[in-house]
N, C-alpha and C positions, 0 to 999 in steps of 0.2 A: 504493500500500500504506500509506504514511504517513497518507494522508487517511482510509483505512478505519479504521486504529487510533485516530486522533483522534476519529472519529465514534463508535466503540464506547466509548472512554473517556468521551466526553461523555454517552452514554446511561447508562453505569454511574454517573457522577457525579450525573446528574439523578435516576435511580431511587433511588440511595442517599439523596439529599437528600429526595425525596418520602417514602421509608420513615422516615427520622428525623423528618421533619415530622409524619407520621401518628402515630408513636409518641409524639412530644411532645404532639400534640393529644389523643391518648387519655389520657395521663397528666394533662393539664391539666383534663380533664373528670371525673377521679376525685374522689370526696369525701375530702378530706384530714383526718386526725385527727393532731394533734401530741401527742407524749408527752414531757414533760420530767421527768427524774429525776436524782437525785444520781449521781455517778460511783461505781464499785465500789471504794470505799476500804476496805471491810471486808466480812465474809462476808455479812451480811444484805443490804447494798446490792448485792452481787454477785448475790444471789438475785433481787432486784428487776429488775436488768438482764436476767438470764437469762429470767425470766418474761415481761418485756415483749417481748423478741425472739421468744419462743415464741408469744405471743399474736399478734404481728404476722404471723408466718408462717401460723398457723392461720386467722386472720380474713381475711387477704387471699386465701387459697386459697378460702375459702367465699363471699367477697364481692368479686367481680371489679371492682366499681365503687368500691372503697375502697382508699385508700393511707394507710398508717400511718407517720408520720415519728417516729423516736425519737432524742432527743438527751440526753446526760448532761452535767452540769457539776461541776467540782471544788469550786466554791463558789457563793455566791449571785449574785455578779456574772456568773459564767459562765452560770448558769441564766437570768438576765434576758436576756442576749445570745441564748441559744438560743430563748427564747420570742419575742423581737423578730423573729428570723429566721423563725420559724414563722408569725408573723402576716403577715410580708411575702410568704410563700408561700400566703397565703389559706386557712389551715386553717379548717375549719368547726367543729371541736371541739378542745378543749385539755384534756389530762389532766396534772395537775401534782402531783408529790410534791416538796416543797421541803425543803432542808436547814434553812433558817431562813425562817419564813413572812413576817416583817416586810419584808425587801427585795424580796420577790416580789409583795406585795399590790398595789402600784400598777400594775404591768404586767398583772397578772391582771384588775384592775378595768377597765383600758382595753380589754382583750380582750373582756370581758363587755359593755361598752358598745358595742362594734363588732358585737355579735350573735353572738360565738363562744360555743358551748356549753361550759360550764366544769365540769370534774370535778376536785375536789381530793381527793387521797389521803393519808391518814396524818397529815400535819402541818397543822392548820387555819390559814388565813390570819388576818390581824389583823381583817379585815372578813368578815362572813358574806354573800359575794356569789356563791358558786358555785351552779350548778344542782343538783349532787349532791355529797355528801360521803361518801367511802368510808374506813373506818378499822377497824383492830383496836380492840378495846375495851381501852384502856389502863388504865382503872380496874380492870377484871376481871383484867388482867395483873398489876397490883400486888397485888390481893387474893389471886389464886391463888398467887403467890409467898409471900405472908405465911402463907397457910394451910399451904403445904408446909413452910416453915421451922418454924412453930409446932408442927406435928404431929411432925416429925422430931426436934425438941428436947424433945418432951413438955412444951412450955410453959415451959421454964426454961433460961436461959443468957445469955451475952453475944454479941452479933453486930455485924458491920460491914456497911455497905451501900455498894455501888459504883454510883452513879447514872450517868445518861447526860449528854447536853448539856443545858444549861438552856434549856428550851423547853416548850410545852404538853404534849407527850408525856411528858417526864420528870416534869413537875409532877403529872400524873395518876397515873403509875406509882408514883413514890416517895412521893407524898403519901398515896395509898391504902394502900400497903404499911405505912407508919408508923401510919396510923390503925387498920388491922386488927390490927397487933401490939399497939398500946396498948389497944384495946378487948377483944380476944379472948384475948390472951396476955400479961397484965400481968407475968408472971414473967420475960419476955424483955426485956433491956435493949439498946437500940441505942447502942453506945458511940462510933460514928463513922459519918458519911455524907458522902461527897464524890464529885464527878463523875469518871468515867473515860472519858466521851465515846464510849462504845460502840466502844472501840478496844483491840486486844490489847496493844500496847506500853504504853499508858497504864494499862491494867489491871494489868500487871506492876509498873509504877512505883508505882501507888497501893497495891498489896498489899505491896510492900516497905516503904512508908511506914507502913502499918498495923501490920506485924509489928515494926517498930522502936518504935512508940509504945505498943503494947498487949501486955503480957506474957501475957494470957489472951484468946483468941478462941475461942468455941465453934462458930460457924458463920458463913458468908459468903453474903450474897446478892449475886452478881456483877451481876445486873440485865441481863446480855446474854451470850450464849454466846461471842462473841469476847473480851469482857473476861474471862470465865471461863478461857479458855485462858491468858491472861497471868497471871492471879491464881494459877492452879494451878502454873505454872512457878515463880513467885516463892516460893510456899509450899514446894514440893518442894526447891528449892535452899536454903531456910532450915534444913532438917532438923528443924523443929519438929514436934511431934506432938499439939498441943492442939486443932486444928480438926477437928471431927467430920465435917463435910460442907460442900459448896458447892452452891448452887442457882443455876442460870443463867437465861436468858431468850431466847426467840426460836424454840427448837425446831430448832437446827442439827442436821443428820444425824449429825455426829461426836459431839455431846453426847448425843443420843438413843441412839446405839450404845453409848456408855459406860454409860449407865443400864441398857440392856438386858443388858450384860455384867457387871452388878453391880460396877461400879468402886467401890473402897473410899472414894473421896472425893466423886465426883459422883453425887448421889442424886436430883436432880430438875431439871427446867427447866419453862418455861412457853411455850406456843405463841404465835406472832405471825407469821403466814405472809406472806412476801414476795410470794406469789401475789395479794395484795390489789391489786397494780397491774393484774393481768389483769382483776379485777372492775371496776376503774375504766375500763379501755379498753372493756370490754363495755358498761358503763353509758353511755359516750359514744356508742357506735354505736347502742345502743337509743334513746337520746334523739334522735339525728339522724333515725333511721328513723320515730319516732313523734311527730314535731312537738314535741319537748322533753319528752315524758313518758317516764319510766323504767318498767320493769316493775313493775306493781302500784302505780305512782305514788309510789314511795319517793324521798324527798329525802335520806335518810341510809341507808347500808348499813353496819351495824356487825357486825364479826366477833369473837365472844367468844374469850377466851383459856382454855386448859385446862391443868391440871397434868399433867405427864408424869412418871410414876413407873415403877419396874420392872414393876409389874403391867400397865400399859397401854402401855408404850413402843413395842411392836411396831406399834401402830396409827398411830403418828406417825413411823415410820421409812421414808423414801423414798430409797433408795440412788442412784437415777438423778438426783436433784435436785442442783444445784450447791451448795445450802445445806442 
């Protein structure tokens, strides 16, 4: 009896090993796409993570020969490590959204030289080495926000600006905002402009600083809907009544809902969809399928920003989204 049980156990072990080996072989034959993104440290980045996971599920269901590996990093060093790991796993394509482009440029350049199909999303690298660049239109983001502020103020007043982190994205957004204000709304004066790093807590602290420094503020461009949350909290706690309105950025569903509900302070935001990471993943898959050629041969896919006001807010409200 003992011999029979040993024989059966041996068969189970062998068949289990063969099953695992066959699964391993199947996975190793799949075309791997690596996706490296920032960790969900704020709302918009959380939207990026949510959209990346959604795309992974949908694309793997439709493409049984594809495996999508997603990794997020708290900082640039983390992201470099994640990319190194993906290269060791022989990814055929790499989709990268960097927190800071400089530290990631070298590892992305090495991947490109190894024949990895490279898609860069949102934050451009220091070198133009990618196969495809996917981005929101950050200049139109700044221009749309300036148009909203200018029209809501009827072209006259004192405003403060809450910028993002110092990087090409912020340069395009804040630079274009200031240019449009100066050229189209000369009666509006920007009395202060400092970074809030797209962060709620830093938005609160910066708004507190602005309120202490400036006895009169007519409007605030928060530059980001997470920053807007912190800035609003600071303003309400101050009990001041001089700020006529706040304009955000990003199109977070909470901000859009406030605009829809005719909030007394939140009058506008600007779209900048975190679903652009999905566009990047799809571009990588298309490039691999078509021998490096994207749909219609595009090397750049740019998604324009739109002003969200009460009149059109319902078109940009997606309650099921995480952001």
